[in-house]
N, C-alpha and C positions, 0 to 999 in steps of 0.2 A: 551219520558221522550228527551229533549232536550235542551242542555248546562246545565243540572242538575238540570233543571226545569222541573214540571211534565204535559203536552198539554193535558190542554178538551178540544180543539176543531179540525176542519179538515185547513188543510194545503193543497193550490197549492203545489203538488210534486216538481217545480220547484223555488219558495219558498226554499229550502233545497240540491236540488239536481240537478247540471248544466247538467250535463252528467253523464252517463251512457252506457255503450257496451260492448258485446264479440265482440272484433273485431277481425282479422284477423280470423275470422271463429270460431266454435269448431271444433279444428282438433279429429280428429272419428278413431281407429285403432280395424276395425269390424272384427271376425270370424265369414265368414261367409262358411255354406253348400246350395250349390247350386244345381239344376236338371235341364239336360237336354232332350226333348224330340223330333224325327223328324220323319215326315209325311211326306210319296211317296217316300219312300232310295226304290234308283234304281243304276246301279255300274256306271253310270254318276254324282249319286252326293250321295254318303256315309253317310253323315249327315241328309241327306234329302232338301224337294225342300221347307217342313215350319218348322222351329223348333222352339220350345217354350221353354222357359227356366223360369224358379223360382228360387229365394235364400233368405235366411233372416242369421243374423247377428246379433250378438252381442258383446262391447266391449267397454273397457275403452273409454272418453275421455277427450282433451287437449285444453280449453279455455285459451282464453286469456283475462280478466278480464280488461277494462278502468273502472275510475271514479273521477269523482269530486265533494266533498259534502262541499259545506261550504267554497272553498277555499282550499280544501287539495285536491293534485291529488294522483291518485293510481291507477299502470299499473302490469300485472304478467300474466306471463301463469301459470298453474294451474293444476295437479289433478282433473279431473272433477269426473263427475258421469255417473255410466253406460247410455251409447246408444244400440241402435235398429234398425234394419231397415228391412222392408221384398219388396221384387219387382218382378215384374214380364215386360218378354218383349214375343219380335215374331220376328222371320228371315224368310226374304223369299229367297229363291234361283232368281238371275235376269240374272247369266252368270258365267260359270264355276263356279270356287269358289265363284263369289264374291255373299255378300248377304244383302238385307239393312235390317236394325236393328230396331227398337224403341223400349223403355222403359219404363216404372214404375215407378219408386221407394220413398217409406214414411221412412224418419226419424224419430225417437220420441228420447229428452233426458229432463231431468227435472235437470238445471244446478242450483245451490248455489256456488257465485262467491265472494271471501272478495273484498273488498270497502271501503276504507276512512273509520275507527270508525265503522265495521260491515262487514252485509256480505244481499245480494240480492239474491235472486232467477225466476230464470225462465223460462218458462214452451216452448221447443221450440221444433215446430213441421215441418218439410221440406218436400215438394212435388218436385220431379224432373221429369222431361223429357227428356229421348236422344234420339237422333237419330242418323242416321252416315249408316257407310256401315262397312264389314265385310267382311275377308278373309279364306275361307280353303286354307291350301296348301297339 
């Protein structure tokens, strides 16, 4: 149905939807369980020379949906659907308490956002790579 008339053909999406986005990201409030395992522990490196980490989390999301459909604009923050993540990483001792770290994280959520004249659903999957330094006191 479009403007009260039944449509029995395919339409290009751009003919009806001028803009749809979940801008400002999908803000996540995840509750995580994490574990660390140190290898090569010694009095000079109590956490270990090599540390493996893993984490899993789940929680609510707060997306910011924006749309412009046939000239009707709408945007808002919403309470979204649940999201979940899994992550794994490693830390390598460089010097004293200084470690190099790397982590991979996968996040998934299926959002249904309010748009002008209805709602839209999006399956969102992200992959993150994190690299940096950490220091243990």
